[in-house]
VEXVOVO-525459 format. One record per residue (C-alpha): residue in three letters; z, x, y. Coordinates in pm, 1 decimal, padded with zeros to 6 digits. Layout:
// VEXVOVO-525459
+------+----------+----------+----------+
! rest !        w !        u !        v !
+------+----------+----------+----------+
!  Ala !        Z !        X !        Y !
...
+------+----------+----------+----------+
// end
This chain:
// VEXVOVO-525459
+------+----------+----------+----------+
! rest !        w !        u !        v !
+------+----------+----------+----------+
!  Unk !  09568.8 !  11716.8 !  07591.5 !
!  Unk !  09681.0 !  11814.8 !  07243.7 !
!  Unk !  09351.3 !  11801.3 !  07059.0 !
!  Unk !  09288.5 !  12059.7 !  06791.1 !
!  Unk !  08915.0 !  12105.3 !  06788.2 !
!  Unk !  08798.5 !  12146.2 !  07145.5 !
!  Unk !  08676.5 !  12503.1 !  07105.3 !
!  Unk !  08319.3 !  12396.4 !  07166.8 !
!  Unk !  08409.2 !  12289.5 !  07518.9 !
!  Unk !  08452.9 !  12643.4 !  07649.0 !
!  Unk !  08310.5 !  12952.7 !  07490.5 !
!  Unk !  08500.1 !  13269.6 !  07576.4 !
!  Unk !  08229.1 !  13499.0 !  07449.7 !
!  Unk !  07980.5 !  13391.9 !  07713.4 !
!  Unk !  08109.0 !  13610.0 !  07992.8 !
!  Unk !  08219.1 !  13494.5 !  08335.8 !
!  Unk !  07965.4 !  13216.2 !  08392.7 !
!  Unk !  08012.2 !  12845.3 !  08425.0 !
!  Unk !  08217.6 !  12613.5 !  08210.8 !
!  Unk !  08006.1 !  12555.2 !  07899.5 !
!  Unk !  07974.9 !  12229.7 !  07711.8 !
!  Unk !  07760.7 !  12182.2 !  07404.8 !
!  Unk !  07730.4 !  11814.0 !  07312.1 !
!  Unk !  07787.7 !  11748.4 !  06944.2 !
!  Unk !  07526.7 !  11538.4 !  06768.3 !
!  Unk !  07452.6 !  11268.0 !  06682.9 !
!  Unk !  07557.2 !  11021.2 !  06952.7 !
!  Unk !  07293.4 !  11009.5 !  07218.9 !
!  Unk !  07429.8 !  10696.1 !  07385.1 !
!  Unk !  07780.4 !  10831.0 !  07438.8 !
!  Unk !  07642.8 !  11161.9 !  07562.2 !
!  Unk !  07414.4 !  10982.9 !  07809.2 !
!  Unk !  07703.3 !  10764.7 !  07926.0 !
!  Unk !  07922.9 !  11067.6 !  07986.2 !
!  Unk !  07636.6 !  11248.6 !  08157.7 !
!  Unk !  07596.3 !  10948.2 !  08386.4 !
!  Unk !  07966.7 !  10964.5 !  08471.5 !
!  Unk !  07932.9 !  11336.6 !  08543.3 !
!  Unk !  07635.7 !  11263.3 !  08770.8 !
!  Unk !  07834.5 !  10991.4 !  08948.3 !
!  Unk !  08108.3 !  11246.8 !  09014.5 !
!  Unk !  07863.7 !  11434.5 !  09235.7 !
!  Unk !  07835.0 !  11124.5 !  09454.8 !
!  Unk !  08195.5 !  11021.5 !  09408.8 !
!  Unk !  08432.9 !  10908.0 !  09678.6 !
!  Unk !  08621.8 !  11162.6 !  09880.8 !
!  Unk !  08975.7 !  11102.7 !  09998.4 !
!  Unk !  08834.1 !  11037.2 !  10344.9 !
!  Unk !  08603.0 !  10768.4 !  10203.9 !
!  Unk !  08900.2 !  10598.3 !  10042.6 !
!  Unk !  09113.3 !  10619.5 !  10355.0 !
!  Unk !  08844.0 !  10436.5 !  10551.5 !
!  Unk !  08859.6 !  10134.5 !  10318.4 !
!  Unk !  09156.5 !  09985.7 !  10501.1 !
!  Unk !  09455.7 !  09899.7 !  10281.0 !
!  Unk !  09432.7 !  10230.2 !  10095.2 !
!  Unk !  09472.1 !  10429.2 !  10414.8 !
!  Unk !  09852.3 !  10410.7 !  10418.2 !
!  Unk !  10059.5 !  10642.6 !  10198.2 !
!  Unk !  09780.0 !  10700.7 !  09948.2 !
!  Unk !  09906.2 !  10804.8 !  09603.6 !
!  Unk !  09685.1 !  10988.0 !  09353.2 !
!  Unk !  09716.4 !  10945.1 !  08975.2 !
!  Unk !  09533.9 !  11203.2 !  08760.9 !
!  Unk !  09462.3 !  11093.0 !  08402.1 !
!  Unk !  09466.1 !  11314.3 !  08094.4 !
!  Unk !  09227.2 !  11253.7 !  07804.4 !
!  Unk !  09495.1 !  11132.9 !  07563.7 !
!  Unk !  09596.3 !  10851.3 !  07801.0 !
!  Unk !  09240.0 !  10719.8 !  07814.5 !
!  Unk !  09210.4 !  10735.7 !  07436.1 !
!  Unk !  09545.1 !  10580.0 !  07344.8 !
!  Unk !  09640.6 !  10366.1 !  07645.0 !
!  Unk !  09310.8 !  10251.4 !  07794.8 !
!  Unk !  09425.2 !  09887.3 !  07802.2 !
!  Unk !  09731.2 !  09985.6 !  08008.4 !
!  Unk !  09517.0 !  10181.8 !  08254.5 !
!  Unk !  09268.0 !  09895.6 !  08280.0 !
!  Unk !  09547.7 !  09650.1 !  08360.2 !
!  Unk !  09701.9 !  09887.5 !  08616.0 !
!  Unk !  09371.3 !  09951.1 !  08796.7 !
!  Unk !  09288.7 !  09579.7 !  08804.0 !
!  Unk !  09628.3 !  09495.2 !  08950.1 !
!  Unk !  09606.0 !  09776.0 !  09207.7 !
!  Unk !  09265.3 !  09650.7 !  09321.2 !
!  Unk !  09369.5 !  09285.1 !  09331.3 !
!  Unk !  09660.8 !  09371.6 !  09561.3 !
!  Unk !  09480.4 !  09635.6 !  09769.0 !
!  Unk !  09749.0 !  09894.5 !  09699.9 !
!  Unk !  09717.6 !  10258.2 !  09814.7 !
!  Unk !  09644.3 !  10417.9 !  09476.2 !
!  Unk !  09349.7 !  10634.7 !  09373.9 !
!  Unk !  09297.6 !  10718.4 !  09004.7 !
!  Unk !  09132.3 !  11057.1 !  08949.1 !
!  Unk !  08946.3 !  11164.3 !  08635.0 !
!  Unk !  08932.1 !  11545.5 !  08602.5 !
!  Unk !  08585.5 !  11677.4 !  08522.8 !
!  Unk !  08702.8 !  11843.7 !  08201.5 !
!  Unk !  08826.2 !  11507.6 !  08069.4 !
!  Unk !  08467.3 !  11381.5 !  08055.3 !
!  Unk !  08371.5 !  11674.6 !  07832.5 !
!  Unk !  08675.1 !  11618.1 !  07613.4 !
!  Unk !  08575.2 !  11255.7 !  07558.0 !
!  Unk !  08238.5 !  11378.3 !  07431.5 !
!  Unk !  08424.4 !  11604.5 !  07192.4 !
!  Unk !  08587.1 !  11301.7 !  07027.4 !
!  Unk !  08274.8 !  11103.4 !  06945.5 !
!  Unk !  08232.4 !  11247.1 !  06595.5 !
!  Unk !  08603.0 !  11240.8 !  06510.6 !
!  Unk !  08616.3 !  10928.6 !  06299.9 !
!  Unk !  08930.2 !  10760.2 !  06426.9 !
!  Unk !  08878.5 !  10860.3 !  06789.5 !
!  Unk !  08510.8 !  10772.1 !  06828.3 !
!  Unk !  08582.5 !  10403.8 !  06893.9 !
!  Unk !  08838.2 !  10483.6 !  07163.1 !
!  Unk !  08618.9 !  10749.7 !  07327.3 !
!  Unk !  08331.6 !  10501.6 !  07352.2 !
!  Unk !  08551.5 !  10232.4 !  07505.8 !
!  Unk !  08693.9 !  10478.9 !  07757.5 !
!  Unk !  08355.2 !  10620.4 !  07859.5 !
!  Unk !  08202.0 !  10275.1 !  07912.2 !
!  Unk !  08492.9 !  10164.4 !  08129.4 !
!  Unk !  08491.2 !  10488.6 !  08329.9 !
!  Unk !  08120.1 !  10462.9 !  08408.0 !
!  Unk !  08164.8 !  10105.1 !  08529.4 !
!  Unk !  08464.1 !  10189.4 !  08748.8 !
!  Unk !  08324.2 !  10510.9 !  08897.2 !
!  Unk !  08005.2 !  10326.5 !  08992.3 !
!  Unk !  08212.2 !  10061.0 !  09171.1 !
!  Unk !  08348.6 !  10333.1 !  09403.0 !
!  Unk !  08678.4 !  10156.5 !  09457.9 !
!  Unk !  09002.7 !  10290.7 !  09309.3 !
!  Unk !  08870.6 !  10521.0 !  09032.7 !
!  Unk !  08690.0 !  10842.5 !  09113.5 !
!  Unk !  08593.3 !  11160.8 !  08938.1 !
!  Unk !  08673.1 !  11515.1 !  09035.6 !
!  Unk !  08383.3 !  11662.5 !  09231.4 !
!  Unk !  08280.0 !  12023.8 !  09169.3 !
!  Unk !  08438.7 !  12147.8 !  09491.2 !
!  Unk !  08769.2 !  11964.5 !  09442.3 !
!  Unk !  08944.6 !  12270.2 !  09305.7 !
!  Unk !  09192.8 !  12537.5 !  09406.3 !
!  Unk !  08973.6 !  12809.0 !  09254.4 !
!  Unk !  08846.3 !  13075.8 !  09490.2 !
!  Unk !  08494.8 !  13010.6 !  09357.9 !
!  Unk !  08507.1 !  12658.5 !  09502.7 !
!  Unk !  08372.0 !  12520.3 !  09173.5 !
!  Unk !  08600.9 !  12395.1 !  08897.1 !
!  Unk !  08333.3 !  12469.1 !  08634.4 !
!  Unk !  08346.6 !  12842.8 !  08705.1 !
!  Unk !  08540.5 !  12970.4 !  08405.6 !
!  Unk !  08856.8 !  13172.0 !  08439.3 !
!  Unk !  08789.3 !  13420.8 !  08158.2 !
!  Unk !  09142.5 !  13560.0 !  08164.1 !
!  Unk !  09290.4 !  13213.3 !  08110.3 !
!  Unk !  09056.4 !  13145.7 !  07817.9 !
!  Unk !  09141.5 !  13474.2 !  07648.7 !
!  Unk !  09515.3 !  13439.4 !  07707.2 !
!  Unk !  09566.3 !  13073.7 !  07622.0 !
!  Unk !  09259.6 !  12973.8 !  07418.8 !
!  Unk !  09014.1 !  12701.6 !  07512.9 !
!  Unk !  09254.6 !  12410.0 !  07474.3 !
!  Unk !  09519.9 !  12547.9 !  07709.3 !
!  Unk !  09240.2 !  12664.3 !  07938.9 !
!  Unk !  09129.5 !  12300.4 !  07956.9 !
!  Unk !  09486.8 !  12209.7 !  08044.6 !
!  Unk !  09475.0 !  12463.5 !  08326.7 !
!  Unk !  09169.8 !  12281.5 !  08466.2 !
!  Unk !  09367.8 !  11956.0 !  08474.9 !
!  Unk !  09657.0 !  12131.7 !  08649.9 !
!  Unk !  09405.1 !  12279.1 !  08896.4 !
!  Unk !  09273.9 !  11927.8 !  08967.5 !
!  Unk !  09629.0 !  11799.9 !  09027.1 !
!  Unk !  09714.7 !  12088.9 !  09258.0 !
!  Unk !  09402.9 !  12029.8 !  09467.2 !
!  Unk !  09497.3 !  11668.2 !  09537.7 !
!  Unk !  09866.9 !  11754.7 !  09573.2 !
!  Unk !  09779.5 !  11960.7 !  09880.3 !
!  Unk !  09661.3 !  11641.7 !  10048.0 !
!  Unk !  09852.0 !  11350.9 !  09894.4 !
!  Unk !  10143.7 !  11268.1 !  09669.0 !
!  Unk !  10001.9 !  11325.7 !  09322.2 !
!  Unk !  10108.5 !  11226.8 !  08970.7 !
!  Unk !  09974.2 !  11344.0 !  08634.7 !
!  Unk !  09971.9 !  11077.9 !  08362.4 !
!  Unk !  09974.5 !  11247.1 !  08020.0 !
!  Unk !  10145.1 !  11227.9 !  07681.2 !
!  Unk !  10108.7 !  11604.9 !  07625.2 !
!  Unk !  10463.8 !  11742.0 !  07661.2 !
!  Unk !  10354.3 !  12100.1 !  07720.6 !
!  Unk !  10113.8 !  11992.6 !  07992.5 !
!  Unk !  10374.3 !  11775.7 !  08165.5 !
!  Unk !  10625.0 !  12063.2 !  08161.5 !
!  Unk !  10363.3 !  12290.9 !  08316.4 !
!  Unk !  10279.9 !  12025.8 !  08576.3 !
!  Unk !  10644.3 !  11975.4 !  08672.6 !
!  Unk !  10682.3 !  12352.0 !  08715.6 !
!  Unk !  10402.5 !  12326.6 !  08973.6 !
!  Unk !  10591.2 !  12046.5 !  09152.9 !
!  Unk !  10345.9 !  11785.6 !  09023.4 !
!  Unk !  10516.6 !  11457.2 !  08938.2 !
!  Unk !  10439.1 !  11325.9 !  08590.5 !
!  Unk !  10419.8 !  10992.6 !  08407.6 !
!  Unk !  10454.3 !  10992.3 !  08028.8 !
!  Unk !  10457.3 !  10699.8 !  07783.8 !
!  Unk !  10792.3 !  10779.2 !  07627.2 !
!  Unk !  10818.3 !  10457.5 !  07430.6 !
!  Unk !  10585.9 !  10216.5 !  07250.0 !
!  Unk !  10621.8 !  09962.2 !  07530.6 !
!  Unk !  10428.5 !  10158.2 !  07794.5 !
!  Unk !  10279.7 !  09920.9 !  08051.5 !
!  Unk !  10117.2 !  09883.1 !  08392.2 !
!  Unk !  10460.6 !  09807.2 !  08532.8 !
!  Unk !  10594.6 !  10141.3 !  08404.6 !
!  Unk !  10324.2 !  10325.3 !  08599.6 !
!  Unk !  10398.9 !  10120.5 !  08911.1 !
!  Unk !  10769.5 !  10195.1 !  08883.6 !
!  Unk !  10697.6 !  10568.9 !  08859.4 !
!  Unk !  10476.6 !  10553.0 !  09170.2 !
!  Unk !  10674.7 !  10315.2 !  09391.8 !
!  Unk !  11031.7 !  10320.6 !  09254.3 !
!  Unk !  11235.4 !  10012.2 !  09350.2 !
!  Unk !  10952.3 !  09908.3 !  09584.2 !
!  Unk !  10744.5 !  09819.6 !  09276.0 !
!  Unk !  10935.6 !  09492.0 !  09241.2 !
!  Unk !  10752.5 !  09370.0 !  09554.9 !
!  Unk !  10419.7 !  09384.2 !  09372.3 !
!  Unk !  10268.9 !  09215.0 !  09068.3 !
!  Unk !  10234.2 !  09439.6 !  08765.1 !
!  Unk !  10217.1 !  09323.2 !  08405.9 !
!  Unk !  10466.1 !  09419.4 !  08140.2 !
!  Unk !  10412.4 !  09538.3 !  07787.4 !
!  Unk !  10188.3 !  09366.6 !  07537.2 !
!  Unk !  10054.2 !  09506.4 !  07208.3 !
!  Unk !  09709.4 !  09665.2 !  07192.5 !
!  Unk !  09511.7 !  09814.0 !  06906.9 !
!  Unk !  09571.0 !  10188.9 !  06923.6 !
!  Unk !  09484.9 !  10483.1 !  06704.8 !
!  Unk !  09839.1 !  10615.9 !  06685.1 !
!  Unk !  10020.3 !  10288.9 !  06616.5 !
!  Unk !  10002.1 !  10298.6 !  06237.8 !
!  Unk !  10258.8 !  10025.1 !  06173.6 !
!  Unk !  10130.8 !  09772.8 !  06424.3 !
!  Unk !  10062.2 !  09501.7 !  06168.9 !
!  Unk !  10399.5 !  09535.5 !  06002.5 !
!  Unk !  10619.9 !  09544.7 !  06309.2 !
!  Unk !  10567.1 !  09484.9 !  06677.1 !
!  Unk !  10814.4 !  09671.8 !  06900.1 !
!  Unk !  11034.0 !  09454.7 !  07118.7 !
!  Unk !  11019.3 !  09547.6 !  07487.7 !
!  Unk !  11339.1 !  09701.8 !  07608.2 !
!  Unk !  11522.3 !  09512.9 !  07886.4 !
!  Unk !  11489.1 !  09659.9 !  08232.4 !
!  Unk !  11814.2 !  09755.4 !  08401.2 !
!  Unk !  11656.3 !  09883.2 !  08719.8 !
!  Unk !  11539.9 !  09572.4 !  08899.2 !
!  Unk !  11194.3 !  09580.5 !  08741.8 !
!  Unk !  11246.1 !  09273.4 !  08522.5 !
!  Unk !  11074.4 !  09026.4 !  08751.0 !
!  Unk !  10916.9 !  08793.1 !  08494.3 !
!  Unk !  11103.4 !  08495.2 !  08640.4 !
!  Unk !  10990.1 !  08577.9 !  08992.1 !
!  Unk !  10714.0 !  08349.0 !  09112.2 !
!  Unk !  10534.8 !  08651.0 !  09256.6 !
!  Unk !  10514.3 !  08834.1 !  08924.5 !
!  Unk !  10209.3 !  08850.4 !  08701.7 !
!  Unk !  10201.4 !  08551.0 !  08465.1 !
!  Unk !  10317.1 !  08666.9 !  08122.9 !
!  Unk !  10054.8 !  08532.0 !  07887.1 !
!  Unk !  10107.4 !  08499.3 !  07515.2 !
!  Unk !  09940.9 !  08805.8 !  07371.4 !
!  Unk !  09843.0 !  08853.7 !  07006.3 !
!  Unk !  10031.6 !  09107.4 !  06798.5 !
!  Unk !  09829.5 !  09120.8 !  06476.2 !
!  Unk !  09602.5 !  09424.9 !  06445.0 !
!  Unk !  09298.4 !  09218.8 !  06348.4 !
!  Unk !  09346.4 !  08997.9 !  06654.2 !
!  Unk !  09383.9 !  09300.4 !  06881.2 !
!  Unk !  09083.4 !  09482.0 !  06734.9 !
!  Unk !  08877.8 !  09163.1 !  06757.6 !
!  Unk !  08943.0 !  09139.5 !  07133.1 !
!  Unk !  08838.1 !  09502.1 !  07179.1 !
!  Unk !  08518.0 !  09441.7 !  06980.0 !
!  Unk !  08434.8 !  09136.5 !  07191.6 !
!  Unk !  08496.0 !  09313.1 !  07523.4 !
!  Unk !  08319.2 !  09635.9 !  07433.0 !
!  Unk !  08006.6 !  09491.0 !  07269.2 !
!  Unk !  07977.9 !  09224.0 !  07539.2 !
!  Unk !  07948.1 !  09509.3 !  07788.8 !
!  Unk !  07672.3 !  09666.9 !  07580.6 !
!  Unk !  07491.5 !  09333.8 !  07548.4 !
!  Unk !  07506.4 !  09292.2 !  07927.1 !
!  Unk !  07346.8 !  09635.2 !  07965.5 !
!  Unk !  07072.7 !  09532.7 !  07721.8 !
!  Unk !  07004.0 !  09205.2 !  07906.7 !
!  Unk !  06990.8 !  09392.0 !  08238.9 !
!  Unk !  06731.3 !  09627.6 !  08090.5 !
!  Unk !  06522.7 !  09344.4 !  07943.5 !
!  Unk !  06547.8 !  09106.8 !  08243.3 !
!  Unk !  06507.1 !  09369.5 !  08513.3 !
!  Unk !  06517.1 !  09223.4 !  08862.8 !
!  Unk !  06533.1 !  08868.8 !  08720.7 !
!  Unk !  06909.5 !  08908.3 !  08674.0 !
!  Unk !  06948.4 !  08848.6 !  09048.6 !
!  Unk !  06808.5 !  08497.2 !  09011.6 !
!  Unk !  07061.1 !  08385.2 !  08749.7 !
!  Unk !  07301.7 !  08133.7 !  08898.7 !
!  Unk !  07085.0 !  08068.7 !  09204.3 !
!  Unk !  07101.9 !  07697.9 !  09287.9 !
!  Unk !  06763.0 !  07712.7 !  09459.2 !
!  Unk !  06570.9 !  07820.1 !  09150.9 !
!  Unk !  06758.4 !  07672.6 !  08855.1 !
!  Unk !  06670.6 !  07338.1 !  08704.9 !
!  Unk !  06944.2 !  07124.9 !  08550.7 !
!  Unk !  06742.9 !  07142.2 !  08229.8 !
!  Unk !  06741.5 !  07522.0 !  08224.9 !
!  Unk !  06953.0 !  07711.1 !  07969.5 !
!  Unk !  07321.8 !  07722.6 !  08059.1 !
!  Unk !  07318.6 !  08102.2 !  08105.6 !
!  Unk !  07058.1 !  08074.9 !  08383.4 !
!  Unk !  07295.8 !  07855.8 !  08583.7 !
!  Unk !  07565.5 !  08124.1 !  08584.2 !
!  Unk !  07596.5 !  08438.6 !  08790.5 !
!  Unk !  07507.9 !  08735.0 !  08570.0 !
!  Unk !  07846.4 !  08892.3 !  08647.2 !
!  Unk !  08018.1 !  08603.9 !  08465.4 !
!  Unk !  07811.7 !  08613.3 !  08146.9 !
!  Unk !  07980.8 !  08648.4 !  07811.4 !
!  Unk !  07841.9 !  08751.0 !  07473.5 !
!  Unk !  07718.3 !  08397.2 !  07402.1 !
!  Unk !  07512.8 !  08394.0 !  07723.3 !
!  Unk !  07364.0 !  08734.7 !  07644.9 !
!  Unk !  07270.3 !  08633.9 !  07291.9 !
!  Unk !  07121.8 !  08302.1 !  07410.9 !
!  Unk !  06903.8 !  08491.4 !  07656.7 !
!  Unk !  06794.4 !  08753.1 !  07403.1 !
!  Unk !  06729.4 !  08480.3 !  07143.9 !
!  Unk !  06487.4 !  08320.5 !  07386.2 !
!  Unk !  06288.2 !  08644.6 !  07402.0 !
!  Unk !  06300.2 !  08745.3 !  07037.2 !
!  Unk !  06435.7 !  08581.6 !  06726.0 !
!  Unk !  06788.2 !  08697.7 !  06651.8 !
!  Unk !  06903.0 !  08775.9 !  06297.2 !
!  Unk !  07054.5 !  08481.8 !  06114.3 !
!  Unk !  07400.4 !  08527.3 !  05970.7 !
!  Unk !  07708.8 !  08339.4 !  05863.4 !
!  Unk !  07918.3 !  08355.8 !  06070.6 !
!  Unk !  07681.1 !  08366.6 !  06365.6 !
!  Unk !  07720.9 !  08673.0 !  06582.0 !
!  Unk !  07766.5 !  08463.2 !  06896.3 !
!  Unk !  08051.1 !  08266.0 !  06735.0 !
!  Unk !  08230.1 !  08579.0 !  06617.2 !
!  Unk !  08185.6 !  08732.6 !  06963.5 !
!  Unk !  08353.7 !  08438.8 !  07140.3 !
!  Unk !  08719.0 !  08478.5 !  07235.1 !
!  Unk !  08956.8 !  08272.4 !  07019.9 !
!  Unk !  08957.2 !  07899.3 !  07091.9 !
!  Unk !  08710.9 !  07935.1 !  07381.9 !
!  Unk !  08411.9 !  07793.6 !  07193.4 !
!  Unk !  08311.0 !  07592.8 !  06890.2 !
!  Unk !  08412.7 !  07780.8 !  06576.3 !
!  Unk !  08577.9 !  08065.9 !  06766.7 !
!  Unk !  08883.6 !  08209.1 !  06590.8 !
!  Unk !  09139.9 !  08485.0 !  06599.7 !
!  Unk !  09054.9 !  08814.9 !  06439.1 !
!  Unk !  09288.8 !  08754.8 !  06146.5 !
!  Unk !  09119.7 !  08421.3 !  06072.9 !
!  Unk !  08790.8 !  08591.7 !  05987.3 !
!  Unk !  08754.6 !  08733.2 !  05635.9 !
!  Unk !  08657.5 !  09093.4 !  05578.8 !
!  Unk !  08311.2 !  08971.1 !  05481.3 !
!  Unk !  08289.5 !  08781.4 !  05812.9 !
!  Unk !  08375.6 !  09097.0 !  06006.1 !
!  Unk !  08119.3 !  09300.6 !  05815.3 !
!  Unk !  07850.8 !  09034.0 !  05856.4 !
!  Unk !  07905.8 !  09009.5 !  06233.4 !
!  Unk !  07892.5 !  09387.2 !  06279.4 !
!  Unk !  07576.8 !  09400.5 !  06065.9 !
!  Unk !  07423.3 !  09137.9 !  06292.7 !
!  Unk !  07507.3 !  09345.5 !  06599.8 !
!  Unk !  07350.0 !  09652.4 !  06439.5 !
!  Unk !  07031.9 !  09456.4 !  06365.4 !
!  Unk !  07017.4 !  09344.8 !  06729.2 !
!  Unk !  07046.4 !  09709.3 !  06830.3 !
!  Unk !  06765.4 !  09798.3 !  06590.7 !
!  Unk !  06538.4 !  09512.9 !  06701.2 !
!  Unk !  06577.0 !  09597.4 !  07069.1 !
!  Unk !  06592.4 !  09975.2 !  07021.0 !
!  Unk !  06932.2 !  09974.6 !  07188.6 !
!  Unk !  07108.7 !  10291.9 !  07079.1 !
!  Unk !  07433.8 !  10198.1 !  07251.0 !
!  Unk !  07488.6 !  09907.0 !  07010.8 !
!  Unk !  07342.2 !  10075.8 !  06705.0 !
!  Unk !  07557.2 !  10387.8 !  06741.6 !
!  Unk !  07879.6 !  10202.1 !  06821.8 !
!  Unk !  07886.4 !  09975.3 !  06515.8 !
!  Unk !  07995.3 !  10249.1 !  06268.2 !
!  Unk !  08283.2 !  10343.9 !  06499.7 !
!  Unk !  08410.0 !  09984.6 !  06486.2 !
!  Unk !  08347.0 !  09952.1 !  06112.2 !
!  Unk !  08578.2 !  10244.0 !  06041.9 !
!  Unk !  08868.3 !  10061.1 !  06205.9 !
!  Unk !  08786.0 !  09736.4 !  06027.6 !
!  Unk !  08819.3 !  09922.5 !  05697.8 !
!  Unk !  09135.9 !  10090.0 !  05818.4 !
!  Unk !  09307.8 !  09764.8 !  05915.0 !
!  Unk !  09209.4 !  09574.5 !  05603.3 !
!  Unk !  09346.0 !  09861.0 !  05393.0 !
!  Unk !  09691.8 !  09827.0 !  05548.4 !
!  Unk !  09973.0 !  09595.7 !  05430.1 !
!  Unk !  09925.1 !  09289.3 !  05642.5 !
!  Unk !  10158.8 !  09025.8 !  05777.0 !
!  Unk !  10049.8 !  08676.7 !  05675.8 !
!  Unk !  10024.1 !  08570.7 !  06037.6 !
!  Unk !  10061.7 !  08681.9 !  06397.2 !
!  Unk !  10067.6 !  08527.8 !  06742.3 !
+------+----------+----------+----------+
// end
């Protein structure tokens, strides 16, 4: 896991009781999100549940994720999970319980807060879907106590809290390894060495071009060429300091995995490479999710009626003629604006929150000035204040930090 300040996650001086976690303040929304994920773990799928879903019953492979992968490569994991689900492949992604507590530990670390929030929101959504992502239940452990939260005091004293957390991830891997072929996906070299010594297969992003296809190749070998997995494209990441100055060129595949010209492969779309463009897409996706949560709270059971042909007049607002699951930020803001006056700004929040070229006035991230970025984020914060929506209000500063960071870097005049 390789994080330096996780000592609050386990407290050796507390005796031989349960795993202790003290949430750091302030960040009530992220804590509540992570608590919801933890609660979902209690009702999470078992391997038997997954096996009964049909396509996943054959040769099920388990992939256990480390915290650093969710923080630095969330976009890769999202693409991989989407492609696994679209093709009904026998893969189950497991989130160790300790990873949820580690994500909470990152919320007040300036550069990591944004990534921790994105990861926690995606995890809650996927765990609730009960499809190909599940959390480690309390009893999914090799410990004699039958509860992964029961602390191993000797391990804490010998290795310290951080390595003790690593031991919990290894324990999670070993539990699933007893039942199915299991991989650990981590960029922590010490942890991967320890995992390999326990006969746990590992996946590590050894180059800047880590992709969904790399994970598939690790899981399926040459068989991966039969399936559709996307290749590398740039994403805004905490560790990629030189992203605006140079975009790494994907290395050619010499192992049969270069299937871009195959009609069965995933279409290779033109992806942006400029940091402002990449950050802009993350801002749109993340805050759209929060706006959807706000609309669901405000509309209540009425969300079920959206898109119903029986109850929608042709003169009704456009959002009411769409299924709620297909709404974007513009639809959410139109709905909220009909309930309460939204703050006025230039640019308008709904325009800034529209993906490039998909609406009137919509642009790439690099085409907005720094003032435009700041104005749009201020508008989102005011919406959070007006509707008492802590999720939006608390997330704006995390995004603002990265806006300042990118604008302070030497920038290329243009990008894709």
